[in-house]
C-alpha positions in Angstrom: -4.4 4.2 -9.8 -3.0 4.3 -6.2 0.5 3.4 -5.2 0.7 1.9 -1.7 3.2 -0.1 0.3 2.4 -1.9 3.6 5.1 -2.6 6.2 3.2 -5.4 8.0 5.1 -6.0 11.3 4.4 -8.2 14.3 3.9 -5.2 16.6 3.2 -2.2 14.4 2.4 -1.4 10.8 3.1 1.6 8.5 1.5 2.7 5.2 3.6 4.3 2.6 2.1 6.1 -0.4 3.3 7.9 -3.5 1.7 11.4 -3.5 2.6 14.9 -4.7 5.8 13.7 -6.5 7.2 11.9 -3.4 6.8 9.1 -0.9 5.2 9.7 2.5 3.7 7.7 5.3 0.0 8.5 6.1 -1.6 8.7 9.5 -4.6 6.7 10.7 -7.8 8.1 12.3 -5.9 8.9 15.5 -3.4 11.1 13.5 -0.7 8.5 14.2 1.4 7.1 11.4 2.0 3.9 13.4 -0.9 1.4 13.4 -0.6 -1.3 16.0 -0.8 -4.9 14.7 -3.8 -5.8 17.0 -7.2 -7.2 16.2 -9.9 -7.3 18.9 -13.2 -9.2 18.5 -16.3 -7.9 20.3 -20.0 -8.8 20.7 -21.1 -6.7 17.7 -18.0 -5.8 15.7 -14.2 -6.0 15.3 -11.6 -3.4 16.2 -8.2 -3.2 14.5 -5.2 -1.0 15.1 -5.2 1.6 17.9 -8.7 0.8 19.2 -7.8 -2.9 19.4 -4.6 -2.2 21.4 -6.6 0.0 23.8 -8.7 -3.1 24.6 -5.6 -5.2 25.3 -6.3 -5.2 29.1 -10.1 -4.8 29.1 -10.8 -7.4 26.4 -7.7 -9.5 27.0 -8.8 -13.0 25.8 -10.3 -11.6 22.6 -7.4 -9.3 21.6 -4.9 -11.0 19.2 -1.4 -9.8 18.3 1.8 -11.3 16.8 -0.3 -13.6 14.6 2.1 -12.9 11.7 4.5 -15.4 13.4 2.0 -18.2 12.9 0.8 -17.6 9.3 1.3 -20.5 6.9 2.3 -23.0 9.6 0.9 -26.1 11.3 0.0 -26.4 15.0 2.5 -29.1 15.6 5.3 -27.0 14.1 8.2 -26.9 16.8 8.6 -23.1 16.2 4.8 -22.6 16.8 5.0 -24.6 20.0 8.0 -22.6 21.1 6.2 -19.4 20.2 3.1 -20.3 22.3 5.1 -21.5 25.3 7.9 -19.1 25.3 5.9 -15.9 24.7 2.7 -15.1 26.6 -0.4 -15.3 24.5 -3.6 -14.3 26.4 -5.8 -15.7 23.6 -6.6 -19.4 23.1 -4.8 -21.2 20.3 -5.9 -24.8 19.3 -5.2 -27.3 16.6 -7.7 -27.5 13.7 -9.1 -30.7 12.1 -6.4 -30.7 9.4 -3.5 -29.7 11.8 -3.9 -26.0 11.1 -3.7 -23.3 13.7 -7.0 -21.9 15.0 -7.3 -18.8 17.3 -10.5 -19.0 19.3 -12.2 -15.8 20.4 -15.8 -14.6 21.3 -17.4 -12.8 18.4 -21.0 -12.0 17.8 -22.0 -13.6 21.1 -20.4 -17.0 20.3 -17.1 -18.7 20.3 -15.5 -18.6 16.8 -12.3 -19.8 15.3 -10.0 -17.9 13.0 -6.8 -18.8 11.3 -3.7 -16.6 11.4 -4.3 -15.9 7.7 -7.7 -14.5 8.5 -6.3 -12.3 11.2 -3.7 -11.0 8.8 -6.4 -10.3 6.3 -8.3 -8.3 8.9 -5.3 -6.2 9.6 -4.7 -5.6 5.9 -8.3 -4.5 5.6 -7.6 -1.9 8.3 -4.5 -0.7 6.5 -6.5 -0.6 3.3 -9.1 1.6 4.9 -6.4 3.9 6.3 -4.8 4.4 2.9 -8.1 4.9 1.1 -9.0 7.6 3.7 -5.7 9.3 3.2 -5.6 9.1 -0.6 -9.4 9.7 -1.0 -9.4 7.0 -3.7 -9.9 3.2 -3.9 -6.8 1.1 -3.2 -6.3 -2.3 -4.9 -2.6 -2.7 -5.9 -0.1 -2.9 -3.1 3.3 -4.2 -2.2 3.6 -6.0 1.2 6.8 -6.6 3.2 7.7 -9.9 4.8 10.8 -11.0 6.7 13.6 -12.3 4.4 13.4 -15.7 6.1 9.8 -16.3 5.1 9.6 -19.6 3.2 7.6 -20.5 0.1 4.5 -21.6 2.1 4.5 -18.4 4.2 4.8 -16.2 1.2 1.9 -18.0 -0.5 -0.2 -17.6 2.7 0.6 -13.8 2.6 -0.7 -13.6 -1.0 -3.9 -15.4 0.1 -4.3 -13.0 2.9 -4.0 -10.1 0.5 -6.6 -11.7 -1.7 -9.0 -12.2 1.2 -8.6 -8.5 2.1 -9.5 -7.5 -1.5 -6.0 -6.4 -2.5 -3.9 -7.3 -5.5 -0.4 -7.8 -4.2 2.1 -6.8 -6.9 5.0 -8.1 -4.9 5.8 -9.8 -1.6 9.0 -7.9 -0.7 11.6 -8.7 1.9 12.1 -6.1 4.6 15.8 -5.7 3.9 15.2 -5.2 0.2 12.6 -2.5 0.8 15.0 -0.7 3.2 17.8 -1.0 0.6 15.6 0.5 -2.1 14.5 3.4 0.1 18.2 4.1 0.7 19.6 3.7 -2.8 17.1 5.3 -5.1 17.7 8.8 -3.7 21.5 8.5 -3.7 23.1 10.7 -6.4 26.8 9.7 -5.7 26.6 6.0 -6.3 29.4 4.6 -8.5 28.8 3.9 -12.2 28.0 0.4 -13.4 31.5 -0.1 -14.7 33.0 0.9 -11.4 33.3 -1.1 -8.2 30.0 -1.3 -6.3 29.4 0.4 -3.0 28.6 -2.2 -0.3 26.2 -1.2 2.5 25.1 -3.4 5.3 21.5 -3.1 6.6 20.7 -4.2 10.2 17.0 -4.5 10.8 16.1 -5.4 14.4 12.4 -5.5 14.8 10.0 -6.6 17.6 10.3 -10.4 16.9 13.3 -11.0 14.6 16.6 -9.6 13.3 17.7 -9.5 9.7 21.1 -8.4 8.3 21.8 -7.9 4.6 24.8 -6.9 2.6 23.8 -4.9 -0.5 25.9 -3.7 -3.5 24.9 -0.4 -5.0 25.7 1.0 -8.4 24.0 3.9 -10.2 20.5 2.8 -10.9 21.0 -0.7 -9.4 21.1 -2.7 -6.2 22.0 -6.3 -5.7 21.5 -8.3 -2.5 24.8 -10.1 -1.8 23.6 -12.0 1.2 21.0 -12.1 4.0 21.3 -13.6 7.5 18.3 -13.8 9.9 17.5 -14.8 13.4 13.8 -15.2 13.9 14.1 -15.6 17.7 16.0 -12.3 18.3 14.1 -9.1 18.6 12.9 -6.3 20.8 10.4 -8.5 22.7 13.3 -10.7 23.9 14.8 -7.7 25.6 11.4 -6.9 27.1 11.0 -10.4 28.4 14.3 -10.1 30.3 13.0 -7.0 32.1 9.6 -8.6 32.7 11.3 -11.7 34.3 13.5 -9.5 36.4 10.6 -7.5 37.9 8.4 -10.6 38.3 11.1 -12.1 40.6 11.7 -8.7 42.2 8.0 -8.1 43.0 7.6 -11.7 44.2 10.3 -11.1 46.7 9.4 -7.6 47.9 5.6 -7.6 47.5 4.7 -11.3 47.6 2.8 -11.1 44.3 3.3 -13.3 41.3 2.5 -11.6 38.0 2.7 -14.8 36.1 -0.5 -16.0 37.7 -2.6 -13.0 36.5 -2.7 -12.4 32.8 -3.9 -8.8 33.1 -1.1 -8.0 35.6 1.5 -9.6 33.2 0.2 -7.5 30.3 0.4 -4.3 32.3 4.0 -5.2 33.5 5.0 -6.0 29.9 3.7 -2.6 28.7 5.6 -0.8 31.4 8.8 -2.7 30.7 8.6 -1.8 27.0 8.3 1.9 28.0 11.3 1.5 30.4 13.4 0.0 27.6 12.8 2.9 25.3 13.6 5.4 28.1 16.9 3.6 28.9 17.9 3.8 25.2 17.8 7.6 25.5 18.9 8.1 29.1 21.9 6.7 31.0 20.3 7.6 34.4 18.2 5.0 36.3 14.6 4.7 35.1 11.8 4.1 37.6 8.7 1.9 37.1 5.5 2.4 39.1 2.3 0.5 38.7 -0.8 1.3 40.8 -3.1 -1.5 42.0 -0.9 -4.1 40.3 -2.2 -7.1 42.2 -4.3 -7.5 45.4 -4.7 -3.7 45.5 -0.9 -3.3 45.9 1.1 -0.6 44.3 4.5 -1.7 43.0 7.6 0.1 42.0 11.1 -0.6 40.8 14.2 0.8 39.2 16.6 -0.2 36.4 19.7 1.4 34.8 21.3 0.8 31.5 24.3 -1.0 32.9 22.1 -3.5 34.7 19.9 -3.9 31.6 23.0 -4.7 29.4 24.1 -7.3 31.9 20.7 -9.0 31.8 20.7 -9.1 28.0 24.3 -10.2 27.5 23.3 -13.5 26.0 21.2 -11.7 23.4 24.1 -9.6 22.4 26.2 -12.8 21.9 23.5 -14.0 19.4 23.6 -10.6 17.7 27.4 -10.8 17.3 27.1 -14.3 15.9 24.5 -13.1 13.3 26.7 -10.2 12.2 29.8 -12.4 11.8 27.8 -15.0 9.9 26.9 -12.4 7.3 30.6 -11.4 6.8 31.6 -15.1 6.6 29.0 -16.2 4.1 29.4 -13.1 1.8 33.2 -13.2 2.2 33.3 -9.5 3.1 35.6 -7.7 5.4 35.1 -4.5 7.3 37.2 -2.7 4.7 34.8 -3.7 1.9 31.8 -2.1 3.7 31.0 1.5 3.0 28.5 2.0 5.8 26.1 0.2 8.1 22.5 1.4 8.1 20.3 0.5 11.1 16.5 0.3 10.8 13.8 -1.2 13.0 12.6 0.0 16.3 14.9 -2.2 18.4 18.0 -0.9 16.6 17.9 2.1 18.9 19.2 0.0 21.8 22.7 1.4 22.6 24.1 -2.1 23.1 23.0 -3.1 19.5 24.7 0.0 18.1 27.9 -0.8 20.0 27.9 -4.3 18.6 27.5 -2.9 15.1 30.7 -0.8 15.6 32.5 -3.7 17.2 31.9 -6.2 14.4 31.8 -4.0 11.3 34.3 -1.4 12.5 31.8 1.3 11.3 29.7 3.7 13.3 26.0 2.8 12.7 24.4 5.3 10.3 20.8 6.5 10.8 20.2 8.0 7.4 16.9 6.2 7.1 13.9 6.6 9.3 14.1 3.5 11.4 10.4 3.0 11.6 9.2 4.0 8.2 12.0 2.9 5.9 10.5 -0.4 4.9 7.0 1.1 4.2 8.7 3.8 2.0 10.6 1.1 0.1 7.5 -0.9 -0.5 5.7 2.2 -1.9 8.7 2.9 -4.2 8.5 -0.7 -5.5 4.8 -0.3 -6.1 5.5 2.9 -8.0 8.1 1.1 -10.1 5.7 -1.7 -10.9 2.8 0.7 -11.6 2.3 1.9 -15.2 0.8 5.2 -14.1 3.9 6.6 -12.3 7.2 7.6 -13.7 10.1 6.6 -11.5 13.8 6.8 -12.0 15.1 3.6 -13.6 16.3 1.4 -10.8 17.2 -2.3 -11.0 16.6 -4.6 -8.0 18.3 -8.0 -7.8 17.3 -10.0 -4.7 18.9 -13.1 -3.3 17.4 -16.5 -2.6 17.8 -17.0 1.2 17.6 -20.9 1.1 19.0 -23.2 -1.6 16.4 -25.2 -3.6 16.9 -28.7 -5.0 14.8 -30.3 -7.7 14.5 -34.1 -8.0 12.8 -36.4 -10.6 12.2 -40.0 -11.4 15.0 -42.0 -13.0 17.4 -44.9 -12.6 18.7 -45.8 -9.2 22.3 -45.5 -10.5 21.8 -42.0 -11.8 21.9 -38.8 -9.8 18.3 -37.6 -10.1 18.7 -34.4 -8.1 20.0 -31.0 -9.0 20.4 -27.9 -6.8 18.8 -25.4 -9.3 19.0 -22.4 -7.0 21.9 -22.2 -4.6 22.0 -20.0 -1.6 22.1 -16.3 -2.4 21.3 -17.0 -6.1 19.7 -13.9 -7.7 15.9 -13.7 -8.0 13.6 -13.5 -9.8 15.3 -16.0 -12.1 14.3 -18.8 -14.5 16.1 -21.9 -15.7 15.3 -24.3 -18.5 15.8 -28.1 -17.9 15.7 -30.8 -20.6 14.4 -34.3 -20.0 14.0 -37.3 -22.4 10.8 -39.2 -21.5 8.3 -41.5 -23.1 5.5 -40.9 -20.5 4.4 -38.3 -17.9 6.8 -37.8 -15.0 6.9 -35.9 -11.7 9.2 -33.3 -10.3 9.7 -32.6 -6.6 11.2 -29.4 -5.2 12.5 -28.9 -1.6 14.9 -26.9 0.4 18.4 -28.4 0.2 19.4 -27.9 3.9 16.5 -28.9 6.1 18.4 -27.7 9.3 18.8 -24.2 8.0 15.2 -23.7 7.0 12.8 -22.4 9.7 10.1 -25.0 8.9 10.0 -28.7 9.9 9.1 -29.9 6.4 11.5 -28.7 3.7 9.1 -29.9 1.0 8.0 -27.1 -1.5 5.8 -28.9 -3.9 5.2 -31.7 -6.5 4.8 -30.8 -10.2 3.4 -33.4 -12.7 4.3 -33.0 -16.3 1.4 -34.7 -18.2 0.6 -35.7 -21.8 4.2 -36.8 -22.6 4.2 -39.4 -25.4 7.1 -41.2 -27.2 8.1 -40.4 -30.7 6.7 -42.2 -33.7 9.7 -44.4 -33.9 9.4 -45.3 -30.2 12.3 -43.2 -29.0 12.1 -40.8 -26.0 10.6 -37.3 -26.5 12.6 -34.2 -25.7 10.8 -32.3 -22.9 11.8 -28.9 -21.8 10.7 -27.7 -18.3 11.1 -24.1 -17.2 11.5 -23.6 -13.4 11.7 -20.2 -11.8 11.7 -18.3 -8.5 9.2 -15.5 -9.3 8.9 -11.9 -8.1 7.4 -12.9 -4.8 10.3 -15.3 -4.0 8.1 -18.4 -4.7 9.3 -21.4 -6.6 7.2 -22.6 -9.5 7.4 -24.8 -12.6 6.1 -22.2 -15.0 5.9 -24.2 -18.2 6.7 -27.4 -20.0 7.0 -28.3 -23.7 7.6 -31.4 -25.9 9.4 -31.5 -29.2 7.9 -33.9 -31.7 9.8 -34.9 -34.8 8.2 -35.1 -38.2 9.1 -37.4 -41.2 10.2 -34.9 -43.9 10.5 -31.2 -44.6 7.7 -31.1 -47.1 5.1 -32.3 -44.6 6.3 -29.6 -42.2 6.0 -26.9 -44.8 2.4 -28.1 -45.6 1.4 -28.0 -42.0 3.1 -24.6 -41.4 5.2 -26.0 -38.6 8.4 -24.6 -37.1 11.8 -26.0 -38.2 14.6 -26.4 -35.6 18.2 -27.2 -35.9 19.4 -30.2 -33.9 23.0 -30.9 -33.2 24.6 -34.3 -33.7 25.0 -34.7 -30.0 21.3 -34.3 -29.6 20.8 -37.0 -32.3 22.8 -39.5 -30.3 21.3 -38.7 -27.0 17.8 -38.9 -28.6 18.4 -42.2 -30.3 20.0 -43.8 -27.3 17.4 -42.5 -24.8 15.6 -45.5 -23.2 12.3 -44.1 -21.7 12.4 -43.4 -18.0 15.7 -45.0 -17.4 17.9 -42.2 -18.6 17.4 -38.4 -18.2 19.6 -35.5 -19.1 19.2 -32.0 -17.8 20.6 -28.7 -18.9 19.9 -25.3 -17.5 19.0 -22.6 -20.0 21.5 -23.8 -22.7 18.8 -24.6 -25.2 17.3 -21.2 -26.0 19.1 -17.9 -26.4 16.5 -15.9 -24.4 16.7 -17.8 -21.1 18.7 -17.2 -18.0 21.9 -15.2 -17.8 24.0 -18.2 -16.7 23.4 -19.9 -20.1 23.5 -16.8 -22.2 27.0 -16.1 -21.0 28.1 -19.5 -22.4 26.3 -18.7 -25.6 28.0 -15.4 -25.9 31.4 -17.0 -25.6 30.6 -19.5 -28.4 29.2 -16.8 -30.6 32.3 -14.6 -30.1 34.5 -17.6 -31.1 32.5 -18.3 -34.2 32.5 -14.6 -35.2 36.2 -14.3 -34.7 37.2 -17.2 -36.9 35.7 -16.0 -40.2 37.3 -12.6 -39.8 40.8 -14.2 -39.8 40.2 -15.9 -43.2 40.4 -14.3 -46.6 37.3 -12.6 -47.9 37.3 -14.6 -51.1 36.7 -17.9 -49.3 33.7 -16.6 -47.2 31.0 -17.1 -49.8 32.2 -20.6 -50.6 32.2 -21.6 -46.9 28.8 -20.1 -46.4 27.3 -22.1 -49.2 28.9 -25.3 -47.9 27.6 -24.5 -44.4 24.1 -24.0 -45.8 24.2 -27.3 -47.7 25.4 -29.1 -44.5 22.6 -27.5 -42.5 20.0 -28.6 -45.0 21.3 -32.1 -44.7 21.2 -32.0 -40.9 17.9 -30.1 -40.6 14.9 -32.0 -39.2 11.4 -30.7 -39.0 9.8 -30.6 -35.5 6.9 -29.0 -33.8 6.7 -27.8 -30.2 3.8 -28.9 -28.1 2.9 -27.2 -24.8 2.4 -29.6 -21.9 0.1 -29.0 -18.9 1.8 -28.9 -15.5 -0.2 -30.0 -12.5 1.1 -28.3 -9.3 0.6 -29.6 -5.8 1.8 -27.0 -3.4 0.8 -26.2 0.2 -1.6 -23.4 -0.7 -5.3 -22.8 -0.1 -7.6 -23.9 -2.9 -9.5 -21.2 -4.7 -12.8 -22.3 -3.3 -11.5 -21.9 0.2 -10.1 -18.5 -0.6 -13.5 -17.4 -2.0 -15.2 -18.6 1.2 -12.9 -16.5 3.3 -13.4 -13.5 1.0 -17.1 -13.9 1.5 -16.8 -14.2 5.3 -14.5 -11.1 5.4 -17.0 -9.1 3.4 -19.7 -10.1 5.9 -17.6 -9.0 8.8 -16.9 -5.7 7.0 -20.6 -5.1 6.5 -21.3 -6.0 10.2 -18.6 -3.5 11.3 -20.2 -0.9 9.1 -23.7 -1.5 10.4 -22.5 -1.4 14.0 -20.6 1.8 13.3 -23.8 3.4 11.9 -25.8 2.1 14.9 -23.2 3.5 17.3 -23.2 6.8 15.5 -27.0 7.0 15.8 -26.8 6.3 19.5 -24.1 8.9 20.0 -26.2 11.5 18.1 -29.1 11.0 20.6 -26.7 11.3 23.5 -25.0 14.3 22.1 -28.3 16.1 21.4 -29.5 15.4 25.0 -26.4 16.9 26.6 -26.3 19.9 24.2 -29.9 20.9 24.6 -30.1 20.3 28.3 -27.1 22.7 28.8 -28.5 25.4 26.5 -32.2 25.2 27.6 -31.7 27.2 30.7 -29.0 29.6 29.3 -29.1 31.0 25.8 -32.4 29.3 24.8 -34.2 30.2 28.0 -36.1 33.3 26.8 -37.2 31.5 23.6 -39.5 29.0 25.3 -42.3 29.3 27.7 -41.8 28.0 31.2 -44.2 25.0 30.8 -42.5 24.2 27.4 -39.0 24.3 29.0 -40.1 22.1 31.9 -41.7 19.5 29.6 -38.7 19.4 27.2 -36.3 19.2 30.1 -38.2 16.1 31.5 -38.1 14.5 28.1 -34.3 15.0 27.8 -33.7 13.5 31.3 -36.0 10.5 30.5 -34.1 9.9 27.3 -30.8 10.0 29.1 -32.0 7.4 31.6 -33.4 5.3 28.7 -30.0 5.4 26.9 -28.2 3.8 29.9 -31.0 1.2 30.6 -33.3 -0.1 27.9 -31.7 1.9 25.1 -28.2 0.6 25.7 -28.4 -1.9 22.8 -31.2 -0.9 20.4 -31.3 -0.9 16.6 -30.3 2.1 14.5 -33.9 2.9 13.6 -34.9 3.2 17.3 -32.3 5.8 17.9 -33.3 7.7 14.7 -36.9 7.8 15.9 -35.9 8.9 19.4 -33.8 11.7 18.0 -36.7 12.8 15.7 -39.0 12.9 18.7 -36.7 15.1 20.7 -36.0 17.4 17.7 -39.8 17.9 17.3 -39.8 19.6 20.6 -36.4 21.3 20.5 -36.2 22.5 16.9 -38.8 25.3 17.3 -36.9 26.7 20.2 -33.6 26.6 18.3 -35.2 28.1 15.2 -36.6 31.0 17.2 -33.2 31.6 18.7 -31.5 31.4 15.3 -34.1 33.8 13.8 -33.6 36.2 16.6 -29.8 36.2 16.0 -30.0 36.7 12.2 -33.1 38.9 11.8 -31.5 42.3 12.7 -28.8 41.9 10.0 -31.4 40.8 7.4 -33.6 43.9 8.1 -30.5 46.1 8.0 -29.4 44.8 4.6 -32.9 45.2 3.2 -33.0 48.8 4.5 -29.8 49.6 2.7 -31.2 48.4 -0.5 -34.3 50.5 -0.1 -32.2 53.6 0.6 -30.2 53.0 -2.6 -33.4 52.8 -4.7 -34.8 55.9 -3.0 -31.6 57.9 -3.7 -31.9 56.9 -7.4 -35.5 58.2 -7.6 -34.4 61.5 -6.0 -31.7 62.0 -8.6 -34.1 61.2 -11.4 -36.6 63.8 -10.1 -33.8 66.4 -10.0 -33.1 65.6 -13.7 -29.6 64.5 -12.9 -27.4 64.1 -16.1 -26.3 60.7 -14.9 -29.8 59.2 -15.3 -31.1 61.4 -18.1 -31.1 58.4 -20.5 -33.6 56.4 -18.4 -37.1 56.5 -19.7 -39.9 57.7 -17.5 -41.8 54.4 -17.6 -38.8 52.7 -16.1 -38.6 55.2 -13.4 -42.3 54.7 -12.6 -41.7 51.0 -12.5 -38.9 51.4 -9.9 -41.0 53.8 -7.9 -43.9 51.4 -7.7 -41.7 48.5 -6.7 -40.1 50.6 -4.0 -43.4 51.6 -2.5 -44.5 48.0 -2.3 -41.3 46.7 -0.7 -41.0 49.7 1.7 -44.6 49.2 2.9 -43.9 45.5 3.4 -40.6 46.3 5.2 -42.2 48.8 7.7 -45.2 46.5 8.3 -43.2 43.4 9.1 -40.7 45.3 11.2 -43.3 46.8 13.4 -45.2 43.6 13.8 -42.1 41.6 14.7 -41.0 44.2 17.3 -44.3 43.8 19.1 -43.9 40.0 19.4 -42.4 38.1 22.3 -39.2 36.1 21.8 -40.9 32.8 22.7 -43.7 33.4 20.1 -43.6 32.3 16.6 -42.0 35.0 14.4 -44.2 37.0 12.0 -41.5 37.0 9.3 -38.6 34.7 8.7 -35.0 35.7 7.8 -35.4 33.8 4.5 -38.5 35.8 3.6 -36.7 39.1 4.3 -33.8 38.1 2.0 -36.3 36.9 -0.6 -38.1 40.3 -0.7 -34.7 42.1 -0.8 -33.7 39.9 -3.8 -37.0 40.7 -5.6 -36.4 44.5 -5.1 -32.8 44.3 -6.4 -33.8 42.1 -9.4 -36.4 44.6 -10.5 -34.6 47.9 -9.8 -30.9 47.1 -10.3 -31.1 46.5 -14.2 -32.8 49.9 -14.6 -30.5 51.7 -12.2 -27.4 50.3 -13.7 -28.5 50.8 -17.3 -25.5 52.3 -19.2 -25.7 55.6 -21.0 -25.6 55.2 -24.9 -22.5 56.5 -26.6 -22.9 59.7 -28.9 -23.0 59.0 -32.6 -19.9 59.9 -34.7 -20.3 62.3 -37.7 -19.2 61.0 -41.1 -16.0 62.8 -42.6 -16.6 65.5 -45.2 -16.0 64.9 -49.0 -13.3 67.6 -49.5 -11.2 66.0 -46.8 -11.6 62.7 -48.4 -10.5 64.0 -51.8 -7.4 65.6 -50.3 -6.6 62.3 -48.6 -6.9 60.5 -52.0 -4.5 63.0 -53.6 -2.0 62.3 -51.0 -2.3 58.6 -51.4 -2.0 58.5 -55.3 1.8 59.1 -55.4 2.3 56.1 -53.2 0.1 54.0 -55.4 2.0 55.1 -58.5 5.3 54.3 -56.8 4.0 50.8 -56.1 2.8 50.4 -59.7 6.3 51.5 -60.9 7.9 48.9 -58.8 5.8 46.0 -60.0 7.1 46.0 -63.6 10.7 45.7 -62.3 9.7 42.6 -60.5 8.1 41.2 -63.5 11.0 42.0 -65.7 13.3 40.1 -63.5 11.1 37.1 -63.7 10.5 37.2 -67.5 14.0 35.9 -68.6 13.5 32.9 -66.3 10.3 32.0 -68.2 12.1 32.3 -71.6 14.9 30.1 -70.4 12.5 27.5 -69.3 10.7 27.5 -72.6 14.0 27.1 -74.5 
């Protein structure tokens, strides 16, 4: 089972894996650990990653990036409109029939539309292929990172994208949580659980957004204290300030407007991004030069760090506001903070580091790899969730970024809402709510503060609790509903159950039903419940194994009840216990618990739609594979033409006749012309046939060259084997003691074999030496080696036959007798010792008998 974590960013992606006892990031096919978040659609296939980014200027309108910002949203979303208008998008984005976002590109020779979810699935497919190539195994289970401000609908869309890509997402993990895990799990000096926690602030400034989190660390544990985010503050905002400055500068000095030419604007944006990185490392002015920018004009400019910081002063004000908001909402001061860790590519900007020091009064720490920390944290989380990896015990408690409220049907006078998960409430977490109902009812969940949530509609979902019936006496039934925020940060109503009362205890015993104790307060509320008009709710106070908030209350009551009996005399305990049992028997009612179905209506794709997208993605994967095979076949023909044409009049020249060389050379030139004309876009089989046709002419020439190169060594090795056998026969004829044990018939067999092979050797060697190099060889290297092997297989067993060992003479009788005489005293001594042992054991036997 593979352990993989994906850091899916707006600009770049990283893949972290658990391998060789540690966590590492793996490289793509370009030996680069950073994979650009680009997807480019072509006439025959798709390109993802580095190859797609390389087409950003040549295939501008069909190359898509930053689609993660659009996932799970509607076209009329104000943030979507701001994204499309405020940031240049060379591709076309339109509204779908159901208000969804559609990205239109040319693919397979026609205009096709894809959703941001599909684009995300394509990029995940690329990351999956990269991880499978690096691990050399199939990848299914992953952990994917998302920004902490992602809402319920965006997280559900990310899960759907993983499913479309053929991945099983074990957890959708926040970027700041992943970076915190990568930091804390390796720390050996963290305080113990009983000591005060170490608070560390993580600043993650990426390409599109900035996230700041305060995290409390104890040994084997991390807890997110609070998270603050700005989805409109990132590295690209700094780039845009540079772009706008140089657009105005070039308009004044060169009379060209880059905003009117998409390709020119893309080139300028790329150069400004490079300039920003250089200014982060250098305080000297950085030049910018672009050749043939517009109208065949070369442009140039210059920018220093001081000017850059002046242009981005308003962005630093937003950064300062974000940092102070974290301190205010978590009620932390700079003295409470141990250190400030900076991650994300844009955190390298010197002004950002200065702001960290100014607000937190701490120098920014770069303990973590700014680019790879999130991917490593995701891989660690996947290893923790995987049953096949042993990881140090480490508890992760995340925080709910936005408060969630639950509402239900009831009287107009009653308060029918409850904030079940306040801001920064720990997750994953479950709560139990109790309702009294006579019929099915509906729950609605939504984000409490609509202004703070980065979506226009704060609605999360509707949940219908069905099959609710009144009790036999007509009173309301007790319904328990379990709500939770799961491991992915998604709100769900996980289960619902109804308690049905039975008439007597004997009936319950006969039916094998469960008996539950009900308090008198529950009796009153049950009897007085009037259908839908009244509803009561509790959170986790009903069962002992629910959420920690209620279990704390239960522990207090249990401690009080356990302390009271200890203060009374021990003689009264048994009497009180008997009285309590009798009271319980009187109060006990028999009930049974019935599970109720919950119908969820949440903004998520239906299974049928997901299956259609999976099928379409698989078709595109197959098309990419077929196109790659076709391209490889074409490249093989082109490679063969260039290779043979170069060698034909150099090292292969003497191995072909003049007329054969001329004919083959013409065929190679004709094939080259065909490749760039009619053969530009042919099927795979056409290229295979063309290559076979060329090899039919070229292979004999190459084979003669290869035989000429290898033949001398083969004859030399065969000659050495013949010399060894001949030396053996000479020693046998001289009656050498070493081979005196070999029988004469074996020697004759070796001599016969040697004569045959030696005659063959001399014959073939003389014939081959008389042949021309361009003629077909008389003997092949494989035949020479085969004859050598036959000679050795026949002669070597006889030549290496071991000499038998001389027989040993048996010992004489008189020596044997003397040896027996010497051994008899020892035997007598042993026999004398045995009775003593028996004598010591005899009394024990007598005692046992008595």
